[in-house]
Structure formats: structure tokens, C-alpha cells
LOSEDREN-748066 format. One record per residue: residue number from 1; residue in three letters; x, y, z of N, C-alpha, C in turn. Coordinates in nm, 2 decimals, always signed. Atoms other than C-alpha are relative to their C-alpha. Example, Ala and Ser with C-alpha at 12.3 -4.5 7.8 and 13.67 -1.06 7.14 Angstrom:
// LOSEDREN-748066
<rec 1, "ALA", <+0.09, -0.12, +0.00>, <+1.23, -0.45, +0.78>, <+0.09, +0.12, +0.00>> <rec 2, "SER", <-0.09, -0.11, +0.00>, <+1.37, -0.11, +0.71>, <-0.08, +0.11, +0.08>> 
***
This chain:
// LOSEDREN-748066
<rec 1, "UNK", <+0.08, -0.12, +0.00>, <+0.00, +0.00, +0.00>, <+0.09, +0.12, +0.00>> <rec 2, "UNK", <-0.08, -0.12, +0.02>, <+0.14, +0.34, -0.10>, <-0.05, +0.10, +0.10>> <rec 3, "UNK", <+0.03, -0.10, -0.10>, <+0.15, +0.61, +0.17>, <-0.01, +0.13, -0.08>> <rec 4, "UNK", <+0.01, -0.13, +0.06>, <+0.04, +0.96, +0.07>, <+0.05, +0.11, +0.10>> <rec 5, "UNK", <-0.05, -0.09, -0.10>, <+0.20, +1.11, +0.38>, <+0.12, +0.07, -0.06>> <rec 6, "UNK", <-0.12, -0.07, +0.04>, <+0.46, +1.38, +0.32>, <+0.13, -0.05, +0.06>> <rec 7, "UNK", <-0.13, +0.05, -0.05>, <+0.82, +1.28, +0.35>, <+0.11, +0.11, -0.03>> <rec 8, "UNK", <-0.11, -0.09, +0.03>, <+1.15, +1.47, +0.35>, <+0.13, -0.07, +0.05>> <rec 9, "UNK", <-0.13, +0.05, -0.05>, <+1.52, +1.39, +0.40>, <+0.07, +0.11, +0.07>> <rec 10, "UNK", <-0.08, -0.10, -0.07>, <+1.75, +1.56, +0.64>, <+0.13, -0.07, +0.03>> <rec 11, "UNK", <-0.14, +0.05, -0.02>, <+2.12, +1.53, +0.71>, <+0.02, -0.05, +0.15>> <rec 12, "UNK", <-0.04, +0.05, -0.13>, <+2.28, +1.34, +1.00>, <+0.15, -0.03, -0.01>> <rec 13, "UNK", <-0.14, +0.05, +0.01>, <+2.63, +1.23, +1.09>, <+0.02, -0.13, -0.07>> <rec 14, "UNK", <-0.01, +0.13, +0.06>, <+2.55, +0.90, +0.92>, <-0.05, +0.01, -0.15>> <rec 15, "UNK", <+0.05, -0.01, +0.13>, <+2.40, +1.03, +0.60>, <-0.15, +0.05, +0.00>> <rec 16, "UNK", <+0.13, -0.05, +0.00>, <+2.05, +1.12, +0.49>, <-0.10, -0.09, +0.07>> <rec 17, "UNK", <+0.11, +0.07, -0.08>, <+1.76, +1.03, +0.72>, <-0.13, +0.04, -0.07>> <rec 18, "UNK", <+0.13, -0.03, +0.06>, <+1.41, +1.01, +0.57>, <-0.11, +0.00, +0.11>> <rec 19, "UNK", <+0.10, -0.02, -0.10>, <+1.12, +1.13, +0.78>, <-0.14, +0.01, -0.07>> <rec 20, "UNK", <+0.14, +0.00, +0.05>, <+0.74, +1.08, +0.73>, <-0.10, +0.05, +0.10>> <rec 21, "UNK", <+0.10, -0.05, -0.09>, <+0.45, +1.26, +0.89>, <-0.14, +0.00, -0.07>> <rec 22, "UNK", <+0.13, -0.03, +0.06>, <+0.08, +1.28, +0.85>, <-0.04, +0.14, +0.05>> <rec 23, "UNK", <+0.03, -0.13, -0.04>, <-0.12, +1.59, +0.93>, <+0.01, +0.04, +0.14>> <rec 24, "UNK", <+0.00, -0.02, -0.14>, <-0.10, +1.54, +1.30>, <+0.14, -0.03, +0.07>> <rec 25, "UNK", <-0.12, +0.04, -0.07>, <+0.24, +1.38, +1.38>, <+0.10, -0.07, -0.09>> <rec 26, "UNK", <-0.11, +0.08, +0.06>, <+0.57, +1.22, +1.29>, <-0.04, -0.15, +0.01>> <rec 27, "UNK", <+0.03, +0.14, +0.00>, <+0.50, +0.86, +1.19>, <+0.11, -0.10, -0.02>> <rec 28, "UNK", <-0.11, +0.09, +0.02>, <+0.83, +0.72, +1.08>, <+0.13, +0.08, -0.03>> <rec 29, "UNK", <-0.13, -0.05, +0.03>, <+1.20, +0.79, +1.06>, <+0.09, -0.12, -0.05>> <rec 30, "UNK", <-0.09, +0.11, +0.05>, <+1.43, +0.57, +0.84>, <+0.14, +0.05, +0.00>> <rec 31, "UNK", <-0.15, -0.03, -0.01>, <+1.80, +0.56, +0.91>, <+0.05, -0.03, -0.14>> <rec 32, "UNK", <-0.07, +0.03, +0.13>, <+2.04, +0.56, +0.61>, <+0.01, -0.15, -0.02>> <rec 33, "UNK", <+0.00, +0.14, +0.03>, <+2.02, +0.22, +0.44>, <-0.13, -0.07, +0.03>> <rec 34, "UNK", <+0.12, +0.07, -0.04>, <+1.68, +0.14, +0.58>, <-0.12, +0.08, -0.06>> <rec 35, "UNK", <+0.11, -0.08, +0.05>, <+1.47, +0.37, +0.36>, <-0.11, -0.09, -0.07>> <rec 36, "UNK", <+0.11, +0.07, +0.07>, <+1.13, +0.26, +0.22>, <+0.02, +0.01, -0.15>> <rec 37, "UNK", <+0.00, -0.01, +0.15>, <+1.08, +0.19, -0.15>, <-0.06, +0.14, -0.04>> <rec 38, "UNK", <+0.04, -0.13, +0.04>, <+1.04, +0.52, -0.33>, <-0.15, +0.01, -0.02>> <rec 39, "UNK", <+0.15, -0.01, +0.03>, <+0.68, +0.43, -0.43>, <-0.08, +0.01, +0.13>> <rec 40, "UNK", <+0.07, +0.00, -0.12>, <+0.59, +0.42, -0.06>, <-0.05, +0.13, +0.04>> <rec 41, "UNK", <+0.04, -0.13, -0.05>, <+0.58, +0.79, +0.00>, <+0.01, +0.11, -0.10>> <rec 42, "UNK", <+0.00, -0.11, +0.09>, <+0.54, +1.12, -0.16>, <+0.09, +0.11, +0.06>> <rec 43, "UNK", <-0.09, -0.10, -0.05>, <+0.82, +1.38, -0.12>, <-0.08, +0.14, +0.00>> <rec 44, "UNK", <+0.06, -0.13, -0.01>, <+0.64, +1.69, +0.01>, <+0.04, +0.06, +0.14>> <rec 45, "UNK", <-0.03, -0.06, -0.13>, <+0.70, +1.94, +0.29>, <-0.12, +0.02, +0.08>> <rec 46, "UNK", <+0.11, -0.03, -0.10>, <+0.49, +1.99, +0.60>, <+0.06, +0.07, +0.12>> <rec 47, "UNK", <-0.05, -0.07, -0.12>, <+0.51, +2.20, +0.91>, <+0.06, -0.10, +0.10>> <rec 48, "UNK", <-0.05, +0.09, -0.09>, <+0.56, +1.89, +1.12>, <+0.14, -0.05, -0.05>> <rec 49, "UNK", <-0.13, +0.05, +0.05>, <+0.85, +1.76, +0.90>, <+0.10, +0.11, +0.01>> <rec 50, "UNK", <-0.10, -0.11, -0.02>, <+1.02, +2.10, +0.91>, <+0.04, +0.01, +0.15>> <rec 51, "UNK", <-0.03, +0.00, -0.14>, <+0.99, +2.09, +1.29>, <+0.09, -0.11, +0.04>> <rec 52, "UNK", <-0.08, +0.12, -0.03>, <+1.13, +1.74, +1.31>, <+0.15, +0.02, -0.05>> <rec 53, "UNK", <-0.13, -0.03, +0.05>, <+1.42, +1.84, +1.08>, <+0.08, +0.10, +0.08>> <rec 54, "UNK", <-0.07, -0.10, -0.08>, <+1.50, +2.14, +1.29>, <+0.05, -0.06, +0.13>> <rec 55, "UNK", <-0.04, +0.06, -0.13>, <+1.50, +1.94, +1.62>, <+0.11, -0.10, -0.02>> <rec 56, "UNK", <-0.11, +0.09, +0.02>, <+1.72, +1.67, +1.47>, <+0.13, +0.07, -0.03>> <rec 57, "UNK", <-0.12, -0.08, +0.02>, <+1.96, +1.93, +1.35>, <+0.06, +0.05, +0.13>> <rec 58, "UNK", <-0.05, -0.05, -0.13>, <+1.98, +2.08, +1.70>, <+0.05, -0.12, +0.08>> <rec 59, "UNK", <-0.05, +0.11, -0.08>, <+2.02, +1.73, +1.85>, <+0.14, -0.04, -0.05>> <rec 60, "UNK", <-0.13, +0.04, +0.05>, <+2.31, +1.64, +1.62>, <+0.11, +0.11, +0.03>> <rec 61, "UNK", <-0.09, -0.11, -0.03>, <+2.47, +1.98, +1.70>, <+0.02, +0.01, +0.15>> <rec 62, "UNK", <-0.01, +0.00, -0.15>, <+2.44, +1.90, +2.08>, <-0.07, +0.12, +0.06>> <rec 63, "UNK", <+0.07, -0.12, -0.05>, <+2.20, +2.19, +2.12>, <-0.14, -0.04, +0.06>> <rec 64, "UNK", <+0.13, +0.05, -0.05>, <+1.89, +1.97, +2.21>, <+0.02, -0.14, +0.06>> <rec 65, "UNK", <-0.01, +0.13, -0.07>, <+1.86, +1.69, +2.46>, <-0.13, -0.07, +0.01>> <rec 66, "UNK", <+0.13, +0.06, +0.00>, <+1.49, +1.63, +2.44>, <-0.08, +0.05, -0.12>> <rec 67, "UNK", <+0.08, -0.03, +0.11>, <+1.25, +1.62, +2.15>, <-0.14, +0.04, +0.05>> <rec 68, "UNK", <+0.14, -0.04, -0.03>, <+0.92, +1.80, +2.16>, <-0.08, -0.01, -0.13>> <rec 69, "UNK", <+0.06, +0.02, +0.13>, <+0.73, +1.65, +1.87>, <-0.13, -0.09, +0.02>> <rec 70, "UNK", <+0.11, +0.10, -0.01>, <+0.39, +1.49, +1.82>, <+0.04, -0.12, -0.08>> <rec 71, "UNK", <-0.03, +0.13, +0.06>, <+0.44, +1.12, +1.75>, <-0.12, -0.09, -0.01>> <rec 72, "UNK", <+0.10, +0.10, +0.02>, <+0.21, +0.86, +1.61>, <+0.06, -0.13, -0.04>> <rec 73, "UNK", <-0.07, +0.12, +0.03>, <+0.35, +0.51, +1.63>, <-0.10, -0.12, +0.00>> <rec 74, "UNK", <+0.09, +0.11, +0.01>, <+0.17, +0.20, +1.51>, <+0.08, -0.13, +0.04>> <rec 75, "UNK", <-0.06, +0.12, -0.05>, <+0.25, -0.13, +1.69>, <-0.09, -0.07, +0.09>> <rec 76, "UNK", <+0.08, +0.08, -0.10>, <+0.13, -0.39, +1.93>, <-0.01, +0.08, +0.13>> <rec 77, "UNK", <+0.01, -0.07, -0.13>, <+0.03, -0.29, +2.28>, <+0.14, -0.02, +0.08>> <rec 78, "UNK", <-0.13, +0.02, -0.06>, <+0.36, -0.45, +2.41>, <+0.10, +0.09, -0.06>> <rec 79, "UNK", <-0.10, -0.08, +0.07>, <+0.57, -0.26, +2.15>, <-0.02, +0.15, +0.05>> <rec 80, "UNK", <+0.02, -0.14, -0.04>, <+0.40, +0.07, +2.24>, <+0.04, +0.03, +0.15>> <rec 81, "UNK", <-0.05, -0.01, -0.14>, <+0.47, +0.01, +2.61>, <+0.15, +0.01, +0.01>> <rec 82, "UNK", <-0.15, -0.01, +0.01>, <+0.84, -0.05, +2.53>, <+0.04, +0.14, -0.05>> <rec 83, "UNK", <-0.04, -0.13, +0.06>, <+0.85, +0.26, +2.31>, <-0.03, +0.12, +0.09>> <rec 84, "UNK", <+0.03, -0.10, -0.10>, <+0.68, +0.47, +2.58>, <+0.11, +0.01, +0.10>> <rec 85, "UNK", <-0.10, +0.00, -0.10>, <+0.94, +0.36, +2.83>, <+0.13, +0.05, -0.06>> <rec 86, "UNK", <-0.13, -0.05, +0.06>, <+1.23, +0.43, +2.59>, <+0.00, +0.15, +0.00>> <rec 87, "UNK", <+0.01, -0.15, -0.01>, <+1.11, +0.79, +2.58>, <+0.03, +0.06, +0.13>> <rec 88, "UNK", <-0.03, -0.04, -0.13>, <+1.17, +0.81, +2.95>, <+0.15, -0.01, +0.04>> <rec 89, "UNK", <-0.14, +0.01, -0.03>, <+1.54, +0.72, +2.93>, <+0.07, +0.13, -0.02>> <rec 90, "UNK", <-0.06, -0.13, +0.02>, <+1.73, +1.04, +2.99>, <+0.12, +0.00, -0.10>> <rec 91, "UNK", <-0.11, -0.03, +0.09>, <+1.97, +1.19, +2.74>, <+0.13, -0.04, +0.07>> <rec 92, "UNK", <-0.13, +0.03, -0.06>, <+2.32, +1.06, +2.80>, <+0.00, -0.12, +0.09>> <rec 93, "UNK", <+0.01, +0.12, -0.09>, <+2.20, +0.75, +2.99>, <-0.03, -0.12, -0.08>> <rec 94, "UNK", <+0.03, +0.12, +0.06>, <+2.19, +0.39, +2.90>, <-0.06, -0.09, +0.11>> <rec 95, "UNK", <+0.06, +0.10, -0.08>, <+1.99, +0.10, +3.05>, <+0.01, -0.13, -0.07>> <rec 96, "UNK", <+0.00, +0.13, +0.06>, <+2.00, -0.27, +2.99>, <-0.14, -0.05, -0.05>> <rec 97, "UNK", <+0.12, +0.05, +0.04>, <+1.74, -0.47, +2.81>, <-0.08, -0.06, +0.11>> <rec 98, "UNK", <+0.07, +0.06, -0.12>, <+1.67, -0.65, +3.14>, <-0.06, +0.10, +0.09>> <rec 99, "UNK", <+0.06, -0.10, -0.08>, <+1.62, -0.33, +3.32>, <-0.13, +0.06, -0.06>> <rec 100, "UNK", <+0.12, -0.05, +0.07>, <+1.38, -0.21, +3.06>, <-0.12, -0.10, +0.01>> <rec 101, "UNK", <+0.11, +0.10, -0.02>, <+1.19, -0.54, +3.08>, <-0.06, +0.01, +0.14>> <rec 102, "UNK", <+0.05, -0.01, -0.14>, <+1.16, -0.50, +3.46>, <-0.09, +0.13, +0.01>> <rec 103, "UNK", <+0.07, -0.12, -0.01>, <+1.04, -0.14, +3.42>, <-0.14, -0.01, -0.06>> <rec 104, "UNK", <+0.13, +0.01, +0.06>, <+0.75, -0.25, +3.20>, <-0.08, -0.12, +0.06>> <rec 105, "UNK", <+0.07, +0.11, -0.07>, <+0.66, -0.54, +3.43>, <+0.01, -0.13, -0.07>> <rec 106, "UNK", <-0.02, +0.13, +0.06>, <+0.79, -0.82, +3.21>, <+0.15, -0.04, +0.02>> <rec 107, "UNK", <-0.14, +0.01, -0.03>, <+1.12, -0.91, +3.38>, <+0.07, -0.11, -0.08>> <rec 108, "UNK", <-0.06, +0.11, +0.07>, <+1.18, -1.22, +3.16>, <-0.01, +0.02, -0.15>> <rec 109, "UNK", <+0.03, -0.03, +0.15>, <+1.12, -1.05, +2.82>, <+0.11, +0.08, -0.07>> <rec 110, "UNK", <-0.11, -0.07, +0.06>, <+1.46, -0.91, +2.74>, <+0.01, -0.02, -0.15>> <rec 111, "UNK", <-0.01, +0.03, +0.14>, <+1.46, -1.08, +2.40>, <-0.12, +0.08, -0.08>> <rec 112, "UNK", <+0.11, -0.07, +0.06>, <+1.11, -0.94, +2.32>, <+0.02, +0.15, +0.00>> <rec 113, "UNK", <-0.03, -0.15, -0.01>, <+1.23, -0.59, +2.43>, <+0.09, +0.03, -0.12>> <rec 114, "UNK", <-0.09, -0.02, +0.11>, <+1.51, -0.62, +2.17>, <-0.08, +0.00, -0.13>> <rec 115, "UNK", <+0.08, +0.01, +0.12>, <+1.26, -0.72, +1.90>, <-0.09, +0.13, -0.01>> <rec 116, "UNK", <+0.07, -0.12, +0.00>, <+1.04, -0.42, +2.00>, <+0.08, +0.12, -0.04>> <rec 117, "UNK", <-0.09, -0.11, +0.03>, <+1.34, -0.19, +1.98>, <+0.03, +0.00, -0.15>> <rec 118, "UNK", <-0.03, +0.02, +0.14>, <+1.42, -0.33, +1.63>, <-0.11, +0.05, -0.09>> <rec 119, "UNK", <+0.12, -0.04, +0.07>, <+1.07, -0.24, +1.52>, <-0.04, +0.14, +0.03>> <rec 120, "UNK", <+0.02, -0.14, -0.03>, <+1.08, +0.11, +1.66>, <-0.01, +0.08, -0.13>> <rec 121, "UNK", <+0.01, -0.08, +0.13>, <+0.94, +0.33, +1.37>, <+0.06, +0.14, +0.01>> <rec 122, "UNK", <-0.05, -0.14, -0.01>, <+1.10, +0.65, +1.50>, <+0.13, -0.01, +0.09>> <rec 123, "UNK", <-0.13, +0.00, -0.07>, <+1.46, +0.57, +1.61>, <+0.06, +0.14, +0.02>> <rec 124, "UNK", <-0.07, -0.13, -0.04>, <+1.68, +0.85, +1.76>, <-0.10, +0.08, +0.08>> <rec 125, "UNK", <+0.10, -0.08, -0.07>, <+1.37, +1.05, +1.86>, <-0.06, -0.09, +0.12>> <rec 126, "UNK", <+0.04, +0.10, -0.10>, <+1.24, +0.74, +2.05>, <+0.12, -0.08, +0.02>> <rec 127, "UNK", <-0.15, +0.04, -0.01>, <+1.59, +0.65, +2.18>, <+0.03, -0.14, +0.03>> <rec 128, "UNK", <-0.03, +0.14, -0.02>, <+1.62, +0.28, +2.14>, <+0.15, -0.03, +0.01>> <rec 129, "UNK", <-0.15, +0.01, -0.01>, <+2.00, +0.34, +2.11>, <+0.05, +0.00, +0.14>> <rec 130, "UNK", <-0.04, -0.01, -0.14>, <+2.01, +0.40, +2.48>, <-0.02, -0.13, +0.08>> <rec 131, "UNK", <+0.01, +0.13, -0.07>, <+1.93, +0.03, +2.56>, <+0.11, -0.08, -0.05>> <rec 132, "UNK", <-0.12, +0.08, +0.04>, <+2.24, -0.19, +2.57>, <-0.01, -0.13, +0.07>> <rec 133, "UNK", <-0.01, +0.13, -0.06>, <+2.31, -0.55, +2.64>, <+0.09, +0.00, +0.13>> <rec 134, "UNK", <-0.08, +0.00, -0.12>, <+2.45, -0.64, +2.98>, <+0.15, -0.03, -0.02>> <rec 135, "UNK", <-0.14, +0.04, +0.03>, <+2.77, -0.77, +2.81>, <+0.05, +0.08, -0.12>> <rec 136, "UNK", <-0.05, -0.08, +0.11>, <+2.81, -0.49, +2.55>, <-0.11, +0.09, -0.05>> <rec 137, "UNK", <+0.10, -0.09, +0.06>, <+2.62, -0.27, +2.31>, <-0.13, -0.06, -0.04>> <rec 138, "UNK", <+0.12, +0.06, +0.06>, <+2.37, -0.52, +2.18>, <-0.02, +0.03, -0.14>> <rec 139, "UNK", <+0.02, -0.03, +0.14>, <+2.21, -0.46, +1.85>, <-0.05, +0.14, -0.03>> <rec 140, "UNK", <+0.06, -0.13, +0.04>, <+2.08, -0.16, +1.66>, <-0.03, -0.01, -0.15>> <rec 141, "UNK", <+0.05, +0.01, +0.13>, <+1.88, -0.13, +1.34>, <+0.10, +0.07, -0.10>> <rec 142, "UNK", <-0.09, -0.07, +0.09>, <+2.13, +0.12, +1.20>, <+0.14, -0.05, +0.01>> <rec 143, "UNK", <-0.13, +0.06, -0.02>, <+2.43, -0.09, +1.30>, <+0.07, +0.05, +0.13>> <rec 144, "UNK", <-0.07, -0.04, -0.13>, <+2.66, -0.08, +1.60>, <+0.08, +0.12, -0.01>> <rec 145, "UNK", <-0.08, -0.13, +0.02>, <+2.88, +0.20, +1.46>, <-0.09, +0.12, +0.02>> <rec 146, "UNK", <+0.10, -0.11, -0.02>, <+2.57, +0.42, +1.45>, <-0.04, +0.01, +0.14>> <rec 147, "UNK", <+0.04, +0.00, -0.14>, <+2.46, +0.32, +1.80>, <+0.12, +0.06, +0.08>> <rec 148, "UNK", <-0.11, -0.06, -0.07>, <+2.81, +0.40, +1.93>, <+0.02, +0.15, -0.02>> <rec 149, "UNK", <+0.00, -0.15, +0.03>, <+2.81, +0.74, +1.76>, <-0.10, +0.07, +0.07>> <rec 150, "UNK", <+0.10, -0.07, -0.07>, <+2.48, +0.83, +1.90>, <+0.03, +0.01, +0.15>> <rec 151, "UNK", <-0.03, +0.00, -0.14>, <+2.59, +0.73, +2.25>, <+0.11, +0.09, +0.03>> <rec 152, "UNK", <-0.11, -0.09, -0.02>, <+2.91, +0.92, +2.21>, <-0.04, +0.15, -0.01>> <rec 153, "UNK", <+0.05, -0.14, +0.02>, <+2.72, +1.23, +2.09>, <-0.07, +0.04, +0.13>> <rec 154, "UNK", <+0.07, -0.04, -0.12>, <+2.52, +1.22, +2.41>, <+0.08, -0.01, +0.13>> <rec 155, "UNK", <-0.09, +0.01, -0.12>, <+2.82, +1.15, +2.64>, <+0.02, +0.14, +0.06>> <rec 156, "UNK", <-0.01, -0.13, -0.07>, <+2.85, +1.42, +2.90>, <+0.15, +0.04, +0.01>> 
***
């Protein structure tokens, strides 16, 4: 199914990021290399997309620590719970998959937490990069180098 939502690209330290919004909120952010098929979206500008691009630019310039954007994320109830909890992890902080599982009341669901993170439709803004494995970085949809760069960007 083709989306008619406006999209735009914006720069990042990793290359071009594509963002998509409807009339009310940001609905998706694709990291470089994970872009949708061109037929999926329509390149158009919108007030929301301009606001997202501005806040991302400020974040990458270390001028913004929190995003103030309307978000609309489609997913299961479990995924939305995980994504809501991700948004509460402070800038410059990391937690383990196990800690996140405990916070949402599912202490044995670390693997499911990882899967929900991998399906996060709005990475960076909903900071799944702040969740790390107890024995290292863990995974990241944009690759470990991107995850390391984001964590270094936020290092105090």
C-alpha cells in the first residue's frame, strides 16, 4: 500500500535520514540504508516535517537533549509500552534490556524488548539506542557503529 504522507530527507552524521508525517504527527524515521521503497511515500514538505528536521539538526549539534514532537506510532500494545518507556530514558544515559523489561513489568522478556526496539518506527527520537546488552552494546537497526556514535554524541 502506498502512503500519501509527506516525507523529506534531512542530514545526519550518518547520511540522509528520511522522515514521514501525517497531518498530526511524525509517523516514521528511516535511518540511512533502511529507507522505504520510493513508491511508498510522496516527497512533500509539511510543518511537522520542518519541525522534526530542525529538532534533529539541533540534536546532532548537541543543542537539544529532548525532542518535543507529536508522534504517532503503530505497533502492538507491548511494543507501544516499550517505546513509551524508551522515551523516559534520559539523554546521555543507558539501561540494559533486562532493566527495561523490569520497568514495563515483564522481567523475563529481554529478547522481546530487543525485538520491539528493532521495530521502533522512530529511532533516535524514541531513543532505542540507549538500551544496551548487559555484556556490551547489543544490536541496533542502524548498525553498531551508528549506535556507538549516538551514545558518544550524548556523552557528557
